[in-house]
SEMARLUM-219008 format. One record per atom (N, C-alpha, C): z negated, y negated, x. Coordinates in steps of 0.2 Angstrom, whole numbers, padded with zeros to 4 digits, always signed. Layout:
N
ZYX/...
# end
This chain:
251
+0932+0125-0554/+0936+0131-0555/+0936+0132-0561/+0942+0133-0566/+0942+0134-0572/+0945+0142-0573/+0939+0147-0576/+0939+0153-0576/+0943+0156-0584/+0948+0157-0582/+0953+0160-0587/+0953+0168-0587/+0951+0169-0594/+0951+0176-0595/+0955+0182-0596/+0960+0181-0592/+0968+0182-0592/+0974+0184-0587/+0978+0187-0587/+0982+0186-0581/+0987+0184-0582/+0990+0182-0577/+0995+0176-0577/+1003+0181-0577/+1006+0179-0581/+1012+0184-0582/+1019+0177-0581/+1024+0181-0579/+1029+0176-0581/+1035+0179-0586/+1038+0175-0590/+1043+0176-0594/+1049+0178-0591/+1052+0184-0593/+1058+0186-0587/+1064+0183-0588/+1064+0180-0594/+1070+0175-0596/+1071+0169-0590/+1065+0168-0588/+1066+0163-0582/+1070+0165-0576/+1071+0172-0574/+1075+0173-0570/+1083+0175-0572/+1084+0169-0573/+1092+0168-0576/+1097+0172-0573/+1096+0172-0565/+1101+0175-0561/+1099+0184-0559/+1098+0186-0565/+1093+0193-0564/+1095+0197-0570/+1100+0203-0567/+1102+0207-0573/+1098+0213-0572/+1094+0216-0567/+1092+0223-0568/+1086+0222-0568/+1082+0228-0570/+1074+0229-0571/+1072+0230-0563/+1076+0233-0561/+1075+0235-0552/+1073+0228-0549/+1078+0224-0550/+1077+0217-0546/+1074+0211-0550/+1073+0213-0555/+1067+0208-0560/+1058+0213-0556/+1059+0217-0555/+1052+0219-0554/+1052+0218-0545/+1057+0217-0542/+1056+0215-0536/+1054+0206-0535/+1056+0205-0540/+1056+0195-0540/+1049+0194-0541/+1046+0199-0545/+1039+0197-0549/+1034+0198-0541/+1036+0206-0539/+1034+0206-0534/+1031+0202-0527/+1039+0198-0525/+1038+0194-0521/+1034+0188-0521/+1032+0186-0529/+1030+0181-0531/+1023+0182-0532/+1020+0189-0530/+1013+0190-0532/+1010+0192-0540/+1015+0193-0543/+1013+0193-0552/+1014+0199-0552/+1010+0204-0557/+1010+0209-0559/+1009+0211-0566/+1012+0205-0569/+1014+0206-0576/+1019+0201-0579/+1023+0205-0585/+1029+0201-0587/+1031+0202-0594/+1033+0197-0595/+1034+0195-0602/+1041+0196-0604/+1044+0201-0607/+1051+0204-0606/+1055+0200-0612/+1060+0198-0609/+1066+0194-0612/+1069+0199-0614/+1073+0198-0622/+1078+0203-0624/+1084+0205-0619/+1085+0199-0614/+1091+0201-0609/+1089+0204-0606/+1082+0207-0603/+1081+0212-0599/+1080+0219-0602/+1077+0218-0609/+1075+0224-0612/+1078+0224-0619/+1083+0226-0620/+1087+0226-0626/+1082+0230-0634/+1081+0227-0639/+1080+0233-0644/+1082+0238-0646/+1089+0238-0645/+1094+0242-0647/+1092+0248-0643/+1090+0248-0638/+1090+0255-0633/+1085+0260-0637/+1087+0268-0634/+1082+0272-0640/+1075+0271-0635/+1071+0275-0639/+1064+0276-0637/+1064+0278-0630/+1068+0283-0629/+1066+0286-0621/+1069+0281-0616/+1075+0277-0617/+1076+0272-0614/+1071+0266-0612/+1068+0263-0617/+1064+0259-0618/+1057+0261-0613/+1055+0267-0613/+1050+0272-0610/+1052+0272-0602/+1058+0275-0601/+1062+0273-0594/+1060+0268-0591/+1062+0261-0596/+1063+0254-0592/+1053+0254-0590/+1050+0255-0594/+1042+0254-0592/+1039+0257-0587/+1042+0263-0585/+1042+0267-0580/+1045+0263-0572/+1051+0261-0574/+1056+0257-0568/+1050+0252-0566/+1046+0248-0570/+1042+0242-0569/+1037+0244-0566/+1033+0251-0568/+1027+0253-0566/+1028+0255-0559/+1033+0257-0558/+1034+0259-0549/+1032+0253-0546/+1034+0248-0548/+1031+0241-0544/+1025+0238-0545/+1021+0242-0549/+1014+0241-0551/+1017+0234-0557/+1022+0234-0560/+1021+0229-0565/+1020+0231-0572/+1016+0229-0575/+1014+0229-0583/+1017+0224-0586/+1019+0228-0594/+1023+0223-0598/+1019+0220-0605/+1016+0214-0603/+1013+0212-0609/+1014+0209-0614/+1021+0208-0614/+1025+0206-0621/+1031+0207-0621/+1035+0204-0626/+1042+0207-0629/+1045+0200-0633/+1050+0197-0631/+1054+0192-0635/+1056+0186-0631/+1058+0181-0633/+1059+0181-0642/+1065+0185-0647/+1061+0187-0653/+1067+0189-0657/+1067+0186-0664/+1074+0186-0667/+1073+0183-0674/+1069+0188-0677/+1066+0186-0684/+1062+0191-0688/+1064+0187-0696/+1064+0192-0699/+1064+0191-0707/+1070+0191-0709/+1075+0192-0706/+1082+0193-0710/+1084+0200-0712/+1080+0205-0709/+1082+0213-0712/+1075+0216-0709/+1071+0218-0715/+1065+0221-0714/+1067+0228-0709/+1071+0230-0710/+1073+0237-0708/+1073+0234-0698/+1076+0230-0698/+1077+0227-0690/+1069+0225-0690/+1066+0223-0691/+1059+0220-0689/+1054+0227-0689/+1056+0232-0694/+1050+0238-0691/+1055+0241-0687/+1060+0242-0685/+1062+0245-0679/+1060+0241-0674/+1061+0234-0672/+1056+0232-0667/+1051+0231-0666/+1045+0233-0671/+1039+0232-0670/+1037+0240-0668/+1042+0247-0671/+1040+0251-0669/+1041+0253-0663/+1046+0250-0659/+1047+0251-0650/+1043+0248-0648/+1040+0242-0651/+1034+0240-0646/+1029+0243-0646/+1027+0247-0652/+1021+0251-0653/+1021+0258-0647/+1029+0260-0648/+1030+0266-0644/+1028+0263-0636/+1029+0258-0633/+1028+0256-0627/+1022+0255-0625/+1018+0252-0631/+1012+0249-0630/+1012+0243-0627/+1016+0240-0630/+1016+0231-0629/+1014+0229-0637/+1008+0225-0635/+1003+0222-0639/+1007+0216-0644/+1011+0212-0640/+1013+0205-0645/+1021+0206-0643/+1024+0203-0648/+1030+0202-0648/+1031+0195-0652/+1035+0191-0647/+1037+0184-0649/+1043+0185-0655/+1042+0180-0660/+1048+0180-0664/+1048+0173-0667/+1054+0173-0669/+1056+0167-0674/+1059+0168-0681/+1053+0168-0683/+1054+0171-0691/+1057+0167-0697/+1062+0170-0703/+1063+0166-0707/+1055+0163-0712/+1056+0157-0714/+1049+0155-0717/+1048+0159-0721/+1053+0163-0725/+1049+0166-0731/+1048+0173-0731/+1048+0175-0726/+1046+0183-0722/+1041+0183-0718/+1035+0178-0720/+1030+0179-0715/+1025+0184-0719/+1024+0184-0725/+1019+0188-0728/+1022+0196-0725/+1029+0198-0727/+1031+0205-0726/+1029+0204-0719/+1032+0200-0714/+1031+0202-0706/+1022+0204-0706/+1020+0201-0708/+1011+0202-0706/+1011+0208-0708/+1013+0211-0714/+1013+0220-0716/+1014+0223-0711/+1020+0221-0710/+1022+0227-0705/+1018+0226-0700/+1018+0221-0695/+1013+0220-0688/+1007+0224-0690/+1003+0225-0695/+0997+0226-0695/+0999+0234-0696/+1004+0237-0700/+1006+0243-0700/+1006+0246-0694/+1010+0243-0690/+1012+0246-0682/+1007+0245-0677/+1003+0239-0679/+0998+0237-0673/+0999+0232-0668/+1005+0228-0670/+1007+0224-0664/+1007+0217-0667/+1005+0213-0661/+1005+0205-0665/+1010+0203-0665/+1013+0200-0670/+1019+0195-0670/+1017+0188-0669/+1020+0185-0664/+1018+0178-0662/+1026+0173-0663/+1024+0168-0667/+1028+0164-0669/+1030+0159-0663/+1036+0158-0661/+1038+0154-0655/+1040+0147-0657/+1037+0142-0654/+1040+0136-0656/+1046+0134-0652/+1051+0132-0656/+1056+0129-0651/+1055+0122-0651/+1060+0118-0647/+1061+0112-0645/+1061+0107-0653/+1062+0100-0650/+1063+0095-0657/+1070+0097-0661/+1067+0099-0668/+1071+0099-0672/+1072+0107-0673/+1068+0113-0671/+1067+0119-0673/+1062+0118-0679/+1062+0124-0683/+1059+0124-0690/+1051+0125-0688/+1050+0129-0682/+1043+0130-0679/+1041+0125-0674/+1045+0118-0673/+1044+0113-0668/+1036+0111-0667/+1033+0111-0673/+1026+0106-0673/+1021+0110-0674/+1015+0107-0671/+1009+0111-0674/+1008+0110-0681/+1010+0105-0685/+1009+0106-0692/+1013+0111-0695/+1020+0112-0693/+1022+0119-0696/+1020+0125-0694/+1017+0125-0688/+1013+0132-0686/+1009+0134-0691/+1005+0129-0693/+0999+0128-0695/+1000+0131-0702/+1005+0127-0705/+1006+0130-0713/+1009+0137-0712/+1013+0140-0707/+1014+0147-0707/+1009+0151-0707/+1005+0149-0703/+1000+0155-0701/+0995+0155-0709/+0997+0149-0713/+0992+0151-0720/+0995+0154-0723/+1001+0154-0723/+1004+0161-0728/+1004+0168-0725/+1002+0169-0718/+1003+0177-0716/+0997+0179-0714/+0994+0185-0713/+0989+0188-0713/+0987+0186-0706/+0982+0189-0702/+0979+0188-0695/+0983+0193-0692/+0987+0195-0691/+0992+0200-0686/+1000+0195-0685/+0998+0188-0688/+1003+0184-0685/+1000+0179-0683/+1002+0177-0677/+0999+0171-0674/+1005+0166-0668/+1003+0164-0664/+1007+0159-0661/+1009+0161-0654/+1014+0160-0652/+1016+0159-0645/+1017+0152-0643/+1013+0149-0640/+1012+0141-0639/+1018+0139-0632/+1024+0137-0635/+1028+0133-0630/+1027+0127-0626/+1024+0125-0621/+1020+0119-0622/+1026+0114-0621/+1031+0116-0617/+1035+0111-0615/+1039+0110-0622/+1042+0114-0626/+1044+0113-0634/+1039+0108-0637/+1032+0111-0637/+1027+0106-0641/+1027+0098-0641/+1028+0098-0633/+1030+0091-0629/+1036+0087-0632/+1041+0092-0632/+1048+0089-0633/+1048+0086-0640/+1043+0089-0644/+1042+0089-0653/+1039+0083-0654/+1033+0079-0650/+1032+0075-0649/+1024+0077-0650/+1021+0084-0648/+1014+0086-0649/+1011+0085-0643/+1005+0087-0644/+1000+0089-0638/+0998+0096-0638/+1000+0100-0632/+0999+0106-0632/+0989+0106-0632/+0986+0102-0626/+0979+0100-0627/+0977+0102-0634/+0978+0099-0636/+0975+0097-0645/+0975+0102-0649/+0983+0105-0647/+0985+0113-0651/+0981+0119-0651/+0976+0119-0646/+0973+0124-0643/+0967+0125-0648/+0963+0121-0648/+0956+0122-0654/+0960+0122-0659/+0964+0121-0663/+0968+0119-0671/+0971+0127-0670/+0974+0130-0665/+0978+0136-0667/+0970+0142-0666/+0965+0141-0662/+0960+0145-0662/+0962+0153-0660/+0959+0155-0664/+0962+0164-0663/+0968+0167-0663/+0973+0161-0668/+0978+0163-0670/+0984+0163-0665/+0980+0160-0658/+0986+0158-0652/+0984+0165-0647/+0989+0168-0649/+0990+0174-0646/+0994+0174-0639/+0998+0169-0638/+1002+0169-0631/+1002+0162-0630/+1005+0160-0624/+1006+0154-0621/+1014+0154-0617/+1019+0151-0619/+1023+0151-0613/+1023+0145-0609/+1020+0144-0603/+1016+0139-0599/+1024+0136-0596/+1024+0130-0600/+1031+0126-0596/+1030+0120-0596/+1033+0116-0592/+1033+0109-0592/+1040+0105-0594/+1038+0100-0595/+1044+0094-0596/+1043+0088-0595/+1049+0083-0595/+1049+0077-0592/+1054+0072-0595/+1052+0068-0599/+1057+0064-0603/+1062+0060-0600/+1068+0060-0600/+1072+0057-0596/+1078+0053-0601/+1079+0047-0601/+1084+0046-0604/+1084+0046-0612/+1078+0046-0616/+1075+0050-0622/+1078+0056-0624/+1079+0060-0618/+1078+0067-0618/+1074+0072-0615/+1072+0076-0618/+1066+0081-0613/+1071+0085-0610/+1068+0087-0602/+1071+0089-0598/+1066+0096-0595/+1068+0101-0594/+1062+0105-0592/+1061+0105-0583/+1057+0107-0581/+1054+0104-0575/+1049+0109-0572/+1047+0109-0565/+1043+0113-0561/+1036+0113-0566/+1030+0115-0566/+1023+0114-0568/+1022+0111-0563/+1016+0105-0569/+1016+0100-0563/+1018+0094-0562/+1025+0093-0563/+1028+0087-0563/+1030+0085-0570/+1029+0086-0574/+1030+0083-0581/+1024+0081-0585/+1025+0080-0591/+1021+0077-0596/+1014+0082-0597/+1015+0088-0596/+1009+0093-0597/+1004+0091-0594/+0999+0090-0597/+0991+0090-0593/+0990+0096-0593/+0990+0098-0586/+0989+0106-0585/+0981+0107-0585/+0977+0104-0581/+0972+0106-0580/+0967+0105-0586/+0968+0099-0592/+0965+0098-0598/+0967+0105-0601/+0973+0106-0600/+0975+0112-0604/+0973+0119-0605/+0971+0120-0597/+0970+0127-0595/+0962+0127-0595/+0959+0120-0595/+0950+0120-0599/+0950+0121-0605/+0954+0120-0609/+0952+0121-0616/+0954+0127-0618/+0960+0132-0615/+0960+0139-0615/+0954+0143-0611/+0951+0141-0607/+0946+0143-0605/+0940+0141-0612/+0938+0136-0613/+0935+0136-0619/+0935+0140-0623/+0941+0140-0625/+0942+0145-0632/+0942+0152-0630/+0942+0153-0624/+0940+0161-0621/+0948+0164-0623/+0951+0162-0622/+0960+0163-0623/+0961+0171-0619/+0963+0176-0622/+0962+0182-0617/+0970+0185-0620/+0975+0180-0621/+0981+0183-0623/+0987+0183-0618/+0991+0182-0620/+0998+0182-0615/+0999+0175-0612/+0996+0175-0607/+0999+0168-0602/+1004+0168-0598/+1011+0165-0601/+1018+0168-0597/+1021+0161-0593/+1020+0161-0587/+1023+0156-0585/+1031+0155-0586/+1033+0151-0588/+1041+0148-0590/+1045+0146-0587/+1050+0145-0583/+1055+0141-0578/+1061+0142-0584/+1062+0136-0586/+1068+0133-0592/+1074+0132-0591/+1073+0131-0583/+1080+0126-0580/+1085+0132-0579/+1090+0132-0581/+1095+0138-0579/+1100+0138-0575/+1097+0131-0570/+1102+0128-0565/+1097+0132-0556/+1100+0134-0552/+1098+0135-0546/+1093+0140-0544/+1089+0142-0541/+1086+0145-0539/+1078+0146-0543/+1078+0151-0547/+1072+0149-0550/+1065+0151-0545/+1066+0154-0541/+1061+0158-0538/+1057+0150-0534/+1059+0146-0532/+1059+0140-0527/+1052+0137-0533/+1055+0135-0540/+1052+0133-0545/+1045+0137-0546/+1046+0143-0546/+1040+0147-0551/+1036+0147-0544/+1038+0147-0538/+1034+0147-0533/+1030+0141-0532/+1033+0135-0533/+1030+0127-0535/+1026+0128-0541/+1027+0132-0547/+1023+0132-0552/+1016+0135-0553/+1018+0141-0548/+1012+0145-0546/+1006+0140-0543/+1008+0138-0539/+1004+0134-0533/+1001+0127-0537/+1005+0124-0544/+1002+0121-0545/+0997+0122-0550/+0997+0127-0553/+0993+0131-0560/+0986+0133-0554/+0987+0134-0548/+0981+0137-0545/+0977+0129-0542/+0982+0125-0539/+0978+0118-0538/+0976+0116-0545/+0976+0115-0551/+0975+0113-0556/+0969+0116-0560/+0967+0121-0556/+0961+0123-0560/+0958+0131-0558/+0961+0133-0551/+0960+0141-0550/+0964+0145-0552/+0967+0151-0549/+0972+0155-0550/+0968+0160-0555/+0972+0160-0561/+0971+0166-0566/+0972+0174-0561/+0969+0176-0564/+0969+0184-0561/+0977+0187-0562/+0977+0190-0555/+0983+0191-0555/+0986+0200-0554/+0981+0203-0556/+0981+0211-0555/+0983+0213-0562/+0987+0219-0563/+0989+0222-0569/+0984+0227-0571/+0983+0229-0576/+0978+0233-0580/+0976+0230-0587/
# end
């Protein structure tokens, strides 16, 4: 059994058919998951601090804790970056997923340190500015330790990378994982249920365990067609079969 020192969460963007936090809360409860990474569509940064706290109460009423928030653009306007990190601090959310402008990494790291909220660069798929492991490593060299990576495993696969090999390279700067899978069809990468694609799931989990990863591990369903619950249930089963079930209790 692979012993992971973190809880399993779900990226709320996986629920493409859910609009309200109440419905999101019930979906998570139905899956037996008690931790969530909130997508902007489910928790907008433009909300007031009172509205944001009310949103967390709505989730907490169902035993759901927010472990992360994102992904947001960053580096275009320092006032917007400051407002985002302030709101995360107010809510007690420790990690914000970002897609930063390349020239803004030092300033972003300074703000992250000021507010005590870690900023995790999310690698997009092929062609994205942070698509490759090499691009991510270069970014980390420019920023302080408050800037790290939220590794999207399917995104790295699509860019020709190996998520298993990426874990030790990123080391303590691996703040989060979007645990997603993809399969190559006709020269293009398509999202699929965990365990049905190119991700070497058990070796990846073993690398996380060996690294003592304690960040945000968010299962992500990226196919926007059909019922996500079916794929998420199958993905959770694959995760358990691959190496033992991570903890699923909030706290």
